[in-house]
C-alpha positions in Angstrom: 0.0 0.0 0.0 1.2 3.5 -0.8 2.8 5.0 2.3 0.9 8.3 1.6 -2.5 6.3 2.0 -1.8 4.2 5.1 -5.2 3.2 6.4 -6.6 3.1 9.9 -10.0 2.2 11.4 -12.3 4.6 13.4 -15.8 3.8 14.8 -18.5 5.4 12.7 -21.8 6.1 14.4 -23.8 7.1 11.4 -24.0 3.8 9.6 -27.2 2.5 11.3 -25.2 0.0 13.3 -24.2 0.4 17.0 -20.5 0.1 16.2 -19.4 -0.1 12.6 -15.8 0.4 11.4 -14.8 2.2 8.3 -11.4 2.4 6.8 -10.2 6.0 6.1 -7.0 7.2 4.6 -4.5 8.8 6.8 -3.8 11.5 4.3 -6.3 12.4 1.4 -5.7 14.5 -1.6 -9.3 15.8 -1.6 -12.0 16.7 1.0 -13.6 13.8 2.9 -17.1 13.6 4.3 -17.3 12.0 7.8 -20.8 11.8 9.4 -21.9 14.6 7.1 -19.0 16.8 8.0 -16.6 18.0 5.3 -13.0 17.9 6.2 -11.8 20.7 4.0 -8.2 20.4 5.0 -6.8 16.8 4.6 -4.3 17.3 7.4 -7.1 18.0 9.9 -8.4 14.4 9.4 -6.6 12.8 12.4 -7.3 15.9 14.6 -11.0 15.8 13.9 -11.3 12.1 14.3 -9.7 12.3 17.7 -11.9 15.1 18.7 -15.1 13.4 17.4 -14.4 9.8 18.6 -11.9 10.2 21.4 -14.3 9.8 24.1 -15.9 6.7 22.6 -12.5 5.1 22.0 -11.5 5.5 25.6 -14.9 5.2 27.3 -15.4 1.5 26.2 -12.3 0.2 28.0 -13.0 2.3 31.0 -16.6 1.1 31.2 -15.4 -2.5 31.0 -13.0 -2.0 33.9 -15.5 -0.2 36.1 -18.5 -2.4 35.2 -18.1 -4.8 38.3 -17.8 -1.9 40.7 -20.7 0.0 39.2 -22.9 -3.1 39.2 -22.0 -3.8 42.9 -22.9 -0.1 43.8 -26.2 -0.3 42.0 -27.1 -3.4 44.0 -26.1 -1.8 47.4 -29.1 -0.6 49.3 -29.2 2.9 50.7 -27.7 3.3 54.2 -31.1 3.8 55.8 -32.6 0.7 54.1 -30.3 -2.0 55.6 -30.5 -2.4 59.5 -27.3 -2.8 61.5 -26.8 -6.4 62.5 -26.3 -6.8 66.4 -24.3 -10.0 65.9 -20.8 -10.6 64.6 -19.9 -13.2 62.1 -18.6 -15.4 64.9 -22.1 -15.3 66.5 -23.9 -16.8 63.5 -24.2 -20.4 62.4 -25.3 -21.5 58.8 -28.1 -24.0 58.4 -25.7 -26.7 57.1 -23.3 -26.3 60.0 -26.2 -26.3 62.5 -27.8 -29.3 61.1 -24.4 -31.2 61.4 -24.0 -29.9 64.9 -27.5 -31.2 65.9 -26.7 -34.6 64.4 -23.5 -34.9 66.3 -24.8 -33.6 69.6 -26.0 -36.1 72.2 -29.2 -35.5 74.1 -27.6 -33.7 76.9 -25.4 -31.5 74.7 -28.1 -30.1 72.3 -28.3 -26.3 72.3 -31.3 -24.4 73.6 -33.2 -23.4 70.3 -35.8 -20.7 70.2 -37.8 -19.5 67.3 -38.7 -15.8 67.5 -40.6 -15.7 64.2 -44.3 -16.1 63.5 -46.2 -18.8 65.1 -48.1 -20.0 61.9 -44.7 -20.7 60.2 -43.5 -22.4 63.3 -46.5 -24.7 63.3 -45.8 -25.6 59.7 -42.2 -26.6 60.3 -39.4 -25.8 62.7 -36.0 -27.1 63.9 -36.6 -30.1 66.1 -36.3 -29.3 69.8 -37.0 -25.6 69.2 -39.6 -23.8 71.4 -41.6 -20.9 70.3 -41.4 -17.4 71.8 -42.4 -14.5 69.6 -42.8 -12.8 67.3 -39.9 -10.6 68.5 -41.2 -7.8 66.3 -44.1 -7.1 68.8 -43.8 -6.0 72.4 -45.8 -9.0 73.6 -43.6 -11.5 71.7 -40.4 -9.9 72.9 -41.7 -10.0 76.5 -42.4 -13.7 76.1 -39.0 -14.4 74.8 -37.4 -12.7 77.9 -39.6 -14.6 80.2 -38.6 -17.8 78.7 -34.8 -17.0 78.7 -34.7 -15.5 82.3 -34.2 -18.8 84.1 -31.6 -20.0 81.7 -27.9 -20.1 82.7 -26.1 -17.1 81.1 -23.4 -19.4 79.6 -26.1 -21.7 78.0 -25.7 -22.6 74.3 -28.5 -20.6 73.0 -29.5 -20.4 69.3 -32.3 -18.1 68.1 -33.8 -18.0 64.6 -36.8 -16.7 62.6 -36.6 -17.6 58.9 -39.8 -15.8 57.8 -38.1 -14.0 55.0 -34.6 -13.0 53.8 -32.3 -12.3 56.8 -31.5 -8.8 55.6 -35.2 -7.8 55.9 -36.2 -10.0 58.8 -38.3 -8.1 61.4 -37.7 -10.6 64.3 -34.1 -11.7 64.2 -32.5 -8.4 65.3 -34.8 -7.5 68.2 -34.7 -11.2 69.5 -30.9 -11.3 69.4 -30.5 -8.0 70.9 -32.9 -8.6 73.7 -31.0 -11.9 74.6 -27.6 -10.3 74.2 -28.6 -7.6 76.7 -29.7 -10.2 79.1 -26.1 -11.3 79.3 -26.1 -14.4 77.4 -22.4 -15.2 76.5 -22.8 -18.1 74.1 -25.6 -16.7 72.0 -25.8 -17.5 68.3 -28.2 -16.7 65.4 -29.1 -19.4 63.0 -28.5 -17.3 59.9 -31.1 -18.2 57.2 -30.2 -16.2 54.1 -33.6 -16.6 52.3 -36.2 -18.3 54.4 -36.7 -21.4 56.6 -38.6 -23.3 53.7 -35.8 -22.8 51.2 -32.7 -22.9 53.4 -33.7 -25.7 55.9 -36.8 -27.6 54.8 -35.9 -27.9 51.1 -32.3 -28.7 52.0 -33.5 -32.0 53.6 -32.6 -31.0 57.2 -34.8 -32.6 60.0 -38.0 -30.7 60.8 -40.7 -31.0 63.5 -44.3 -29.7 63.1 -47.1 -28.4 65.4 -47.0 -26.3 68.4 
């Protein structure tokens, strides 16, 4: 190819396609038309192309780099929409780990399990050995929970759960855990159910009990 007509590609947005590429000469002996604009001076070709398409050329790689961070930010709820958790990661136990713990524990070593959710859901299915005291979202339910816990040793292996809905939105788990923590229980844990009891416990095949 003639060295005076070395070609290079630029993105052209007026072709009807999102990103079409057209080969343009680097130096032209006559005016060129680009997106309806006449380039009267051939030596202005490179300058005008950079001016017209510079942002597009550099925006695509930048967008690809920032996409994961932007996606994560878009999924992050506003500060006021997500309540602060009163428990630490060490004070939670997953459904899988807790089911394994229950299977390995002897009768005298089983933890004290309390459901602080809604009674209708508890009657449908609950963790074997759990007692119901709630719902912790109401003053009456929270008072019932405290009366149940009052005679327990403060170093008891105590596990509380709800499972009515995704944990991030659960109205019962946080007040229940906070009340028991403030009563001085030192080995208090939350059975952290990410989605709901039906999905994360029952459907997983872990043991259940039904009724009051």
